[in-house]
C-alpha positions as CSV (number, residue, x, y, z in Angstrom):
1,X,2.1,5.3,-23.1
2,X,5.4,5.4,-21.3
3,X,7.7,2.5,-21.8
4,X,8.9,2.3,-18.2
5,X,8.1,3.6,-14.8
6,X,10.9,6.1,-15.1
7,X,9.2,7.7,-18.2
8,X,5.9,7.9,-16.3
9,X,7.5,10.1,-13.7
10,X,9.4,12.3,-16.3
11,X,8.0,15.7,-17.0
12,X,7.5,16.2,-20.7
13,X,8.3,20.0,-20.4
14,X,11.6,19.9,-18.4
15,X,12.4,16.2,-19.2
16,X,13.5,15.6,-15.7
17,X,11.9,13.7,-12.8
18,X,8.8,15.6,-11.8
19,X,8.8,17.9,-8.7
20,X,5.4,18.3,-7.1
21,X,3.4,16.7,-10.0
22,X,0.1,18.4,-10.9
23,X,-2.7,17.2,-13.3
24,X,-4.2,19.5,-15.9
25,X,-7.9,19.3,-16.6
26,X,-7.0,17.2,-19.6
27,X,-5.4,14.6,-17.3
28,X,-1.8,15.1,-18.3
29,X,0.7,15.6,-15.4
30,X,3.5,18.1,-15.2
31,X,5.8,19.7,-12.7
32,X,4.0,22.6,-10.8
33,X,7.0,24.8,-11.6
34,X,6.7,23.9,-15.3
35,X,3.0,24.8,-15.5
36,X,3.8,28.1,-13.8
37,X,6.6,28.7,-16.4
38,X,4.1,28.0,-19.2
39,X,1.7,30.5,-17.8
40,X,4.4,33.1,-17.3
41,X,5.6,32.7,-20.9
42,X,2.1,33.2,-22.4
43,X,1.4,36.2,-20.1
44,X,4.7,37.8,-21.0
45,X,4.0,37.8,-24.7
46,X,0.4,39.2,-24.2
47,X,0.1,42.9,-25.2
48,X,-2.3,43.7,-22.4
49,X,-2.4,42.6,-18.8
50,X,-4.6,39.6,-18.3
51,X,-6.3,38.2,-15.2
52,X,-6.5,34.8,-16.9
53,X,-4.7,33.2,-19.9
54,X,-5.4,30.3,-22.1
55,X,-2.8,27.7,-21.7
56,X,-2.6,24.6,-23.9
57,X,-1.3,21.2,-22.8
58,X,2.0,20.3,-24.6
59,X,0.1,17.2,-25.9
60,X,-2.1,19.7,-27.9
61,X,-5.2,19.2,-25.8
62,X,-7.9,21.8,-25.7
63,X,-6.6,25.1,-24.2
64,X,-7.9,26.0,-20.8
65,X,-8.3,29.5,-19.1
66,X,-6.6,29.7,-15.8
67,X,-5.3,32.4,-13.4
68,X,-1.9,32.5,-11.8
69,X,-3.5,31.5,-8.5
70,X,-5.6,28.8,-10.2
71,X,-2.5,26.8,-11.2
72,X,-1.8,26.0,-7.5
73,X,-5.3,24.4,-7.3
74,X,-4.5,21.8,-9.9
75,X,-4.8,18.3,-8.4
76,X,-1.7,16.8,-6.7
77,X,-0.8,13.3,-7.9
78,X,0.2,11.7,-4.7
79,X,0.9,8.2,-6.1
80,X,3.5,9.8,-8.4
81,X,5.1,11.5,-5.4
82,X,5.4,8.1,-3.7
83,X,7.0,6.6,-6.8
84,X,9.4,9.5,-7.2
85,X,10.4,9.2,-3.6
86,X,11.1,5.5,-4.1
87,X,13.2,6.2,-7.2
88,X,15.1,8.8,-5.3
89,X,15.9,6.3,-2.6
90,X,16.9,3.4,-5.0
91,X,18.5,5.5,-7.7
92,X,18.5,5.0,-11.5
93,X,20.6,2.5,-13.3
94,X,23.4,4.4,-15.1
95,X,23.7,1.6,-17.8
96,X,20.0,1.2,-18.7
97,X,18.5,4.4,-17.4
98,X,15.9,2.5,-15.5
99,X,14.8,2.3,-11.9
100,X,16.5,-0.1,-9.5
101,X,13.9,-2.8,-8.7
102,X,16.1,-5.6,-7.5
103,X,18.7,-6.1,-4.8
104,X,21.5,-8.8,-4.1
105,X,20.7,-9.9,-0.6
106,X,24.3,-11.0,-0.1
107,X,26.0,-7.6,-0.7
108,X,23.1,-5.0,-1.0
109,X,24.0,-4.2,-4.6
110,X,21.0,-2.7,-6.6
111,X,20.2,-3.6,-10.2
112,X,17.4,-2.9,-12.7
113,X,15.4,-5.4,-14.7
114,X,17.7,-5.2,-17.7
115,X,20.7,-5.9,-15.6
116,X,19.0,-9.0,-14.3
117,X,18.0,-10.1,-17.7
118,X,21.6,-9.7,-18.9
119,X,22.9,-12.0,-16.1
120,X,20.5,-14.8,-17.1
121,X,21.3,-14.9,-20.8
122,X,23.0,-18.1,-22.0
123,X,26.1,-16.2,-23.2
124,X,26.6,-14.5,-19.8
125,X,29.5,-15.8,-17.6
126,X,28.7,-18.6,-15.2
127,X,29.6,-16.3,-12.3
128,X,26.6,-14.1,-13.3
129,X,24.3,-17.2,-13.5
130,X,25.4,-18.0,-10.0
131,X,24.9,-14.5,-8.6
132,X,21.3,-14.3,-9.9
133,X,20.3,-16.8,-7.2
134,X,20.8,-14.1,-4.6
135,X,19.1,-11.2,-6.5
136,X,15.5,-10.7,-5.6
137,X,12.9,-8.0,-6.0
138,X,12.5,-5.6,-3.1
139,X,9.3,-7.2,-1.9
140,X,10.8,-10.7,-2.0
141,X,14.0,-9.5,-0.5
142,X,12.1,-7.9,2.4
143,X,10.4,-11.2,3.3
144,X,13.7,-13.1,2.8
145,X,15.6,-10.8,5.0
146,X,12.9,-10.7,7.7
147,X,13.0,-14.5,7.8
148,X,16.8,-14.5,7.8
149,X,17.0,-11.9,10.5
150,X,14.5,-13.8,12.7
151,X,16.6,-16.9,12.4
152,X,19.7,-15.0,13.1
153,X,18.1,-13.5,16.3
154,X,17.2,-17.0,17.4
155,X,20.7,-18.3,16.8
156,X,22.2,-15.2,18.4
157,X,20.1,-15.7,21.6
158,X,21.5,-19.2,21.8
159,X,25.0,-17.9,21.4
160,X,24.4,-15.2,24.0
161,X,23.2,-17.9,26.5
162,X,26.3,-19.9,25.9
163,X,28.5,-16.9,26.3
164,X,26.8,-16.0,29.6
165,X,27.3,-19.6,30.8
166,X,31.0,-19.3,29.8
167,X,31.3,-16.0,31.6
168,X,29.6,-17.5,34.7
169,X,31.9,-20.5,34.6
170,X,35.0,-18.3,34.2
171,X,34.0,-16.0,37.1
172,X,33.4,-19.0,39.3
173,X,36.8,-20.4,38.4
174,X,38.4,-17.1,39.0
175,X,36.7,-16.8,42.4
176,X,37.9,-20.3,43.4
177,X,41.5,-19.6,42.3
178,X,41.4,-16.3,44.2
179,X,40.3,-18.1,47.3
180,X,43.2,-20.5,46.9
181,X,45.6,-17.6,46.5
182,X,44.2,-15.9,49.6
183,X,44.6,-19.1,51.6
184,X,48.2,-19.5,50.4
185,X,48.9,-15.9,51.2
186,X,47.4,-16.3,54.7
187,X,49.5,-19.5,55.3
188,X,52.7,-17.8,54.2
189,X,51.9,-14.8,56.4
190,X,51.3,-17.2,59.3
191,X,54.6,-19.0,58.7
192,X,56.6,-15.8,58.5
193,X,54.9,-14.4,61.5
194,X,55.8,-17.5,63.5
195,X,59.4,-17.2,62.3
196,X,59.6,-13.6,63.2
197,X,58.1,-14.3,66.6
198,X,60.6,-17.1,67.3
199,X,63.5,-14.9,66.1
200,X,62.3,-12.1,68.4
201,X,62.1,-14.6,71.3
202,X,65.6,-15.8,70.5
203,X,66.9,-12.2,70.4
204,X,65.4,-11.5,73.8
205,X,66.9,-14.6,75.2
206,X,70.4,-13.7,73.8
207,X,70.1,-10.3,75.2
208,X,69.2,-11.8,78.6
209,X,72.1,-14.2,78.3
210,X,74.5,-11.4,77.5
211,X,73.1,-9.4,80.4
212,X,73.6,-12.3,82.7
213,X,77.2,-12.8,81.5
214,X,78.3,-9.3,82.3
215,X,78.4,-9.9,86.1
216,X,80.4,-13.1,85.6
217,X,82.9,-11.1,83.5
218,X,83.0,-8.5,86.2
219,X,83.7,-11.1,88.8
220,X,86.4,-12.6,86.6
221,X,88.0,-9.1,86.2
222,X,88.0,-8.8,90.0
223,X,89.8,-12.1,90.3
224,X,92.4,-10.8,87.9
225,X,92.9,-7.8,90.0
226,X,93.2,-9.8,93.2
227,X,95.6,-12.3,91.6
228,X,97.7,-9.5,90.2
229,X,97.9,-7.7,93.5
230,X,98.7,-10.9,95.4
231,X,101.4,-11.9,92.8
232,X,102.9,-8.4,93.3
233,X,102.7,-8.8,97.1
234,X,104.5,-12.2,97.0
235,X,107.1,-10.9,94.7
236,X,107.8,-8.1,97.2
237,X,108.0,-10.7,100.0
238,X,110.3,-12.9,98.0
239,X,112.6,-10.0,97.2
240,X,112.9,-9.2,101.0
241,X,114.3,-12.6,101.9
242,X,117.6,-12.4,100.2
243,X,118.1,-8.9,101.4
244,X,117.3,-9.9,104.9
245,X,119.7,-12.8,104.9
246,X,122.5,-10.7,103.4
247,X,121.9,-7.9,105.9
248,X,122.0,-10.2,108.9
249,X,125.0,-12.4,108.1
250,X,126.0,-12.8,111.8
251,X,128.5,-15.5,113.0
252,X,127.0,-18.2,115.2
253,X,129.4,-17.4,118.0
254,X,127.7,-14.2,118.6
255,X,124.6,-15.6,120.1
256,X,123.5,-12.4,121.7
257,X,123.3,-10.7,118.3
258,X,121.3,-13.5,116.9
259,X,118.1,-12.7,118.8
260,X,117.0,-9.6,116.9
261,X,117.9,-11.5,113.6
262,X,115.8,-14.5,114.6
263,X,112.9,-12.3,115.7
264,X,112.9,-10.5,112.4
265,X,113.2,-13.7,110.5
266,X,110.2,-15.2,112.4
267,X,108.1,-12.1,111.6
268,X,109.2,-12.2,107.9
269,X,108.4,-15.9,107.8
270,X,105.0,-15.3,109.3
271,X,104.1,-12.5,106.9
272,X,105.5,-14.5,104.0
273,X,103.5,-17.5,104.9
274,X,100.3,-15.5,105.5
275,X,100.6,-13.9,102.1
276,X,101.3,-17.2,100.4
277,X,98.3,-18.8,102.1
278,X,96.1,-15.9,101.1
279,X,97.2,-16.3,97.4
280,X,96.6,-20.0,97.6
281,X,93.1,-19.4,99.1
282,X,92.3,-17.0,96.2
283,X,93.4,-19.6,93.7
284,X,91.4,-22.3,95.5
285,X,88.3,-20.1,95.4
286,X,88.8,-19.5,91.8
287,X,89.1,-23.3,91.0
288,X,86.2,-24.0,93.3
289,X,84.0,-22.0,90.9
290,X,85.2,-24.3,88.1
291,X,86.3,-21.3,86.2
292,X,82.7,-20.8,85.1
293,X,83.5,-17.4,83.5
294,X,85.8,-19.2,81.0
295,X,83.1,-21.7,80.0
296,X,80.3,-19.2,79.6
297,X,78.7,-19.6,76.2
298,X,75.7,-18.2,74.4
299,X,73.8,-20.5,71.9
300,X,71.9,-18.8,69.1
301,X,69.5,-21.0,67.2
302,X,67.5,-19.7,64.3
303,X,65.4,-21.2,61.4
304,X,66.7,-20.7,57.9
305,X,63.6,-20.3,55.9
306,X,65.5,-20.8,52.6
307,X,67.3,-24.1,53.4
308,X,64.5,-25.2,55.8
309,X,67.2,-26.4,58.4
310,X,68.2,-25.3,61.8
311,X,71.6,-23.6,62.3
312,X,73.3,-23.0,65.6
313,X,75.9,-20.3,66.4
314,X,77.9,-20.4,69.7
315,X,79.7,-17.5,71.2
316,X,82.2,-18.7,73.8
317,X,84.0,-16.4,76.2
318,X,87.3,-17.4,77.6
């Protein structure tokens, strides 16, 4: 009888884990390839070709006659195939040469029965005693993990629900803040649009004022021309008087010669007086206009958006 499961799946011919285990009529199980090798060895040492040879089980059972093709008809041992597949998946303990039948559900580390027994011995370290609590057989570990995963799913669903609520709340808060920002932006745009509109109105008004001031300046320039011309005219008249008096220095006794002098003097006086009166009328007309061209001013008022105060600039002509 084999001492362990690992021995039960070990071929007694090749001494390795069986591949495609087949049962001989005597009931012993070997690898299919090993049975073929046994047949080939007997047939190779036969002196004459044989259709069938007698092969004997390594356990010294009664020899059986079998053909090459008949070997493939030996019964397959499916249960051993399942055990072998399981062992291939779990592996073999390198320390005790036994199959891994236990798992630590905290880290997934596999161990055999001898490993587990070593951990629970009195002389084993306390850390080994503590770690045994999480080591279970595959069947128990499966149920434990199923229960743990089911509980984890439930708790995860609760966490997901809370996360979704948090996301919803954050999105709502973001939307509200975005609305506030949009409102502030709209208000700022409105304020600056109003400022720009007022500045544009002021600019047009200043342009109109400047346009209206040009005729007044033109009129003032005309006054200057008239005054200069009249001043020059009066200066000419003034310069004629001394010349006239010097040229007509006639004694009083010669009354007959005084007539041309007096007539010329009267004419000069009349012209002088007329020119002087014309100049005075120009000056009077200029003063009657209150010298409006000198007092013409342009007021520019704008709103300082940075100091939030009104400032006024005045441009005064004259």
